N, C-alpha and C positions, 0 to 999 in steps of 0.2 A: 566314500568307499564303503561297500557293504562287506562285512567281515563275518565269517562263520567261525565260532570259537567253541572248542571242546574244553572242559575243565574250567569253565567260567565262574562256577560257584565256589571255587576253592580260594585259598589265601592269595596265591599269585594271580589267579584268574580274575578275582574280584577287583584287584588293583588295575589289572589290564583293561577290564571293561570300562572303568572310569577314565583311564588315559585315552582309550579309543574314542569315547564320547567327547572328551575335551578336545580331541583332534578333528572333530566333525564327522567321525565315522558312524555308521549304523552297525549294530551288533546283533547277531543271532547266536544265542547260547544253547548248546546241546546240554541238557541237564537231566540226570537220572532222578534227581529229587528237586523239582522247581521251587518247592517251599523252603528249601535250605536257606536261600537268600530272597525273602519275599519282597525286598526293595526293588529287585530287578523286574518283578511282575508289573510294577507301576511306573517304571522309569522310561521317559521318552527316549526313543532311539534304540530301545532294547526289545528284542523278541526272544521268547524262551520256547525251545522245542523240547518236549518231554520225550526222552528216549535214552537208550543205552548205547555204548560203543559197539555192541553186537548188532544193532538194528541197521543193517547195511542199506536196505531199501529206503528206510526213513531218512537216513543220513544223505543218501544220494539225492533224494527229492529235496531235502532241506538245503543242500549245497547249491542247487540250481539257482542262477541269478546272482550269486555272490562273486565279488571280485577276488577275494582272498580267503584263505582258511588258516587259522592258527590252531594246530593240534597240540593242546596243552594238557590233555587228560592222560591218566595212567590207569590201565586195567588191572587193579590190584587183585591178587589171589594169594591164598595162604601157602599153597605149594609152589615152590620156585619154578618147577617145570610148567605149571599152569600159567604162571606169570609170563614165562618165555613165549609160550604158544599163543595164548589169548591176546596179550598186549601187542605182540609183533603182528599177528594176523589182523587185529583191529586197525593198527596203524597202516598197514599195507592196503587194506580195503578202503580206508579213508583217502589215502593218496590216489588210489586208482579212481575212486568215484569223483574226486575233485578234478582230476585231469579229464575224465570222460565228459563231465558236464560243462567244461570250459572255465573252471577257476584259474585265474592267471598267476596266482602266487600262493605257495604253500610255505608256512613257517612251522618247523617242528621243534617242540621243547624237549631237548635231550637232558643231559646232566654232566657235570664234571666227573661223575662216578665212572664214566667210560674210560677215564685216564688212570684209574687205579691199577697197580700201585703208583702213587704219586712220586714224581721225580723232582729234582731241584728246579728245573724249568720246563714247562710244558707248552708246546705250541700246537696248532692244528695239524702240523706235520708229524707230531709224536705218534709212534706206532701204538695202536690200541691193542691191549691184551688184558681185558677186564678180569678182575679177581673175584667178582661176585655176579650172581644172576641178574640183579638189577642193572648193573653196568653193561653186562652183555646184551640184555634186552634193548637198552637204549642204543647201544652201538649197532645192533642189527637193524633197527628201524632207520638209523642214520644212513646205513648202506643202501637200504631199499629206496629211500628218498633220493639218494644220489643216482640210482639207476633210473628212477622216474624223471629226474632232471635231464637225463640224456635221451630217454625214449619218448618224451612228450615235449610240448611247447611250454609247459608250466614252469615258472620261475620257482626255485626251491632254495631255502636257506635253513640253517640249523642254529639254534641258540642253546648253549650248555650252561644253565644257571648253576651257581654254587649255592651253599646254604643261604637261605633268604630270610631277612630280618625286617622287623617293623611291627607296627600295630595294625589293627584291621583297617580295611579301606573306608569303613564307616561304622557307626555305632552298632554293635551287635554282629558285625561282619565276621567271616571265618578267619581264623589264624592257625598257624602251626608253629612249632618250636622244636629245635634240636633238643633231644632228651637231656643233654648235658646242661644247657641253659636252665631248663626247668629244674633239674636236680640241684644246681648251684643255688637257685632262688629258694628252693625248699629248705636246704641246709642253712642258708643265711637267715631265713625267717625263724628257724628253730634255734639258731645260735650254735649249731654244731659245726664240726670241722668240715672244710671244703678241700677236697683233694683234686689237684689238677696235674696233668702231665707236663713235664718240663719241655720247652721248645715247641711243642705241638700246637697247631692252630689252623686257621682257615682264612681264605679270602672270601669273606661274606659279601653280600650285596643287599641293599635296601630294596624292598618290594616296589616302592615307587620308582626307583632308578631302573630296576629290571623292566618295569612296564614301559618306561620311556625308551629303553633299548628296543623292545619289541616293536613299538610304534615307529621308531626311526627306521628300522629295517623294513617294515611294512611299506613305508612311503618313499623308500629309496629305490635305486635301480640295481642294487647289489644282487648277484645271483651265484648260486653254488658256493656260498660262504658258510663257514663254521665259525661261530663267535663264542668266546667264553663270557658268560654273563656274571662277572665278578668285579668287585672293586679293586682298585690298585693296591690298597693297604692290606697287609697281612696282620691278622689279629690273633694273638696266642690265647689259649684257654686261661692262662694266668691273668691276662688283661681282662678277659670276660669276667672272671671271678672277682677281680678287684672292682670292676664297675658294678657288679651285683652288690657287693658289700657296701660300696659307697652309696648307691641309690636306695638301698634298703635300710641304711643306717645300722647295719649289722656289725657285731663285734666278733663274728666267726673267725676262727684261726684258719689261715690259708696254708696248706701243706703242698709243696711242689715236689712231685715224685719223678725220679729219673726212670724213664721207660726206654731209654736208648734211642730216643728220637734225634735225628740229625739237627744240629743247631742251625744249619742253613735251611731256610724255609722252602717248601715246595710252592712254586709260583706259576700261575697261569699267565700266558702272554695276553695282555690287554692293549697292546699297541694298536691293533686294528680298530678298537672302539674309538680311539682318539683320531686315527687316520681317516676313518670313514665318516664319523659323526661328531667328532670333537668332544667325546665323553671321557671324563677323568673322574670316575666315581670314587667316593670315600664312604665307607660304611659306618663311621664312628657315630653319627647322630642316629642312624637307623638302629644301631645296636642299643643305644641308650633308650630309645623309644620302645624297642622290643623288650628290654629288661623291665622297664616301668610297667608295661602291659602284663608281663608275666608275674611281677610282684602283685599287681592288683588282682589278677586271676587266682593266684595261690593264696593270697590273704583271704579272699572271699571263700575259697574252698575250705580253708582251715577254720574259718569262723562258722561256716555252715555245718562242719563235721564236729565242731567242738574241740579241735586239737589245741 
């Protein structure tokens, strides 16, 4: 299968490229900066198209001849209103171009942020009323894709990833980290106090597991589905901090603060992942790999800066 991928040079995207190749697919990556991941320029089965999400004509021409498109990129802007307008517009134009040139399947990377404020149990039937512009932007693109699924013959699905964990897809590959994990690692290496909110936490997901979900959806027959890309287990920030101190060998004191969080965790419905694909993800190992990578990165930073 020939797959057109936006956001392929990022943390999630680079893992996704490797998973697609392992499944026998060919990948065309739309990249604003092709040199960001130079490995892809020499990798068999990968083509890199240099362009921006605004390059509508370039994207339309690039999409021709592809069986599927995974729209994984985000059009970041400093101003929230610019994010709304530019990212939503870019997504709609990509959906439209894909349908026009005969792409058979579109997968859109949304976010669990569309469900804020989080409730005790969230399903794909939960009413969306986002509390921030990022969540609203993702929700808007979901709605536009739903319209395309009814107005065209293109098969359309949405995946809403949660916070994603793990090391880079390969040596020197891109990574991202929740600022709290980075903060906990920094305090642990300094030996200073680590403050965490009581009861609060997340359903994380490993980047490799998330990539497996995308590829499973790609090769399935599902249509008009919205899936939460999260693990089954809920991890508190206290558990994250304890793992940080363990893996770093830190003696930092852990202070658990009462922020009024509900002791009942907010959980996303992952039953469809099991029902459709037999996936029952657990993020424990990915969290430890993620922390180890952050410890290595922060240690190098501190040594280079003389801290």
